[in-house]
C-alpha positions, 0 to 999 in steps of 0.5 A: 436677230438684227432689225431696223427701228421701223421694224421693231413693232414685230419683235416686242418682248424679243431681243434684237440688235440694231445698227444705229447712231447716237443722236443724243443722250442723258443720264440720271445716276443709275439709268442712261437714256440713249436717243438712237437713230438708224435712218428708218426712225428714232427710238430710245434705248434705256440702259439700267446700271443693275441690268448690264455690265459695268463696261456697258454702262460706262459706254452708255454714259461716255459715248459721244454724239453721232458715234456708230453702234451695234446696240442689243436689247429687248423691245418693249412697248412704251405708251409715253413715246409717240413712236410707241416702243423703246429698247431695254439695252443689254449690250453696246458695241461701238463701231466708231467713236465720233469726236467733236461732232459739229452740230450740237443740240444747241441753236445754230445759224442757218449759214452754219447749218447749210455749210454742214448740210451733209450732217444736218440731214441727220437731225430729227426735223430734216429726217422728217422732211426727207421722209415726207418728200419720199412719201410725196414721190412714192404717192406720185408714182402710185397716182399716175400708174393707177390712172394709166400714165406712162413714165417718160424721161425727157433730156436734161441737155436741150437745144431750146428753151420751153419758156422762151426765157434767158434764165438758162444755164448755158453749156458747150455741147461739143461744137454747139450751144446747149442748155440745162433743162428748165422744163421737160414739157415740149418733149413730154408733149411729143411723148403724149402724142405717142403714148396718150398720157405721160408724166416725167419726174426729174431735175430742172434748172433756173438761172434766176437770181432770186433769194426768196424762201420759195426759190431754188436754182435746181429743183425737181418737177413732176410734168404730166402731159395728156392727149385729148385732154382739154383745159377743164379735164386737166384741172380735174387731174391736178386737184385729184393728184394734189389731194391724193399726195396730201392724204397719202402723207397724212396716212403714212407720215403721222409721226413725221408731221407731228415731229414738225409740229404740223397742224394736220387739220389744215391738211385734212380738208385738202380734197377735190374739188378746189376753188377757182378765181379768174385772173380778172376777178383776182385783180379786182379782189386785190384792189379791194384788199388795197393792192393798188400797185397791181394792174391788169397785165402784171404777173402776181408776186408773192404778196398777191398770191398769199392774199388770194390764197388766204381767202380760201382754206384749200389750194386755189386755181387762178385761171385765164391769165393775160396772153402777154405774160404767158409762154408761147404754147398756151391755147387762147380762150375761145371767147377772147384772144387776150387771155389763155386757157391756163391756171396756176395752183396756189397753195394755202398758208403763203407757200405760193404757186405749186402748179402751173399748167395749160391747154396747149396750142394744137393749131399749126399756123397759130403755133408757128405765129406764136413762136415768131411773135416771141422771136424764138429761132424757128429752126430750133422748134421745127421738131416741136412744130411737127407735133401740130403738123402731123395728127395734132389733137387738143392736149393739156399738161402741167408741172408741179414743183416738188420742193414747194409742195413738200414745204407746204405739206410739211409746214417748213418755212424755206424750200432749202430744207425740202431738198437733200442738197439745195442749190441756191444763189451763191451756194454750191457747197456741199 
């Protein structure tokens, strides 16, 4: 019976064959212990010299790291293992012997590991992070599908910039200029006017020359937009969504969290509602904490976000930022025009902003005025202005950065470990 490691619990006491790679091994005279992986998980294979042929035992002792195998044996329960099962090996068939595998069990530097990212993904830690990333994606689709959202795919090549910044990758689109998308938001607003509640999930690109542990050049975003949803409605969706994916990871990835040494008690408290603090109060709070470098109208840096987040044990919303530091499309607060109805969700433990969102302007004249104030080419936004020309309604949306969210949930230090092949400043290989 051929099976996978993740399915061995169905075959206790039975003989099975698993296609696997040898992650590591050790032997103690008459017993060899093989650490096996097949992509679905890890299991220990035990080879007892007296129970197998001499040829099989010699293979077990001499086979090299990352060699590929068909390995046959009986599944038995093992209470000492976090996985709960082991394979009592009866036969080993070598598919391909790996020679001089570069990533040995010793310590390696970051640059070396990044140069060998295609192989580094095979390690237990990276495997765990990728499984958690997959669970966040699975739970994302589940959450939005259960709540009446429609998946819409915005274009990656665009003719305009949603954020109105210069941090764009420019390319030629036949005889005109185009940009790699930094957000699908404007297109998702159009989709919301057609379908009510929508979400996208896709790659975005920022030509931002940053080397911090929070930044990637190419990353993935989940971007919902909701017609007839005002600011408070959107905040409720955001906190329920984040709580949902955290609880899904706790439920479905306990082994992976344990492998990463993640303190699960810090995740177990992540349930809606989340605390809130206005930008004004955040400035006052930071001054009280000795951050005298920040003044009203400044955007927060990583140290400021971390100081605010450390005051809470859940993600925290910072709301009502100054109009002057936010994009053109954000709805002004009803009682003052110097702040907008927006919020950033800051993750605990120093992981920074994981969500940015706002209520969007739905008044045609104000939207046109804001586009002009930001000195954006009005002709490039004519289609977007149509949304407020023809049957506009109050609507809101947000964007969640997948990699930062996975970094926080899994507890890894740098976002480069939360995407299979990271694109960083000065790194386009492998």
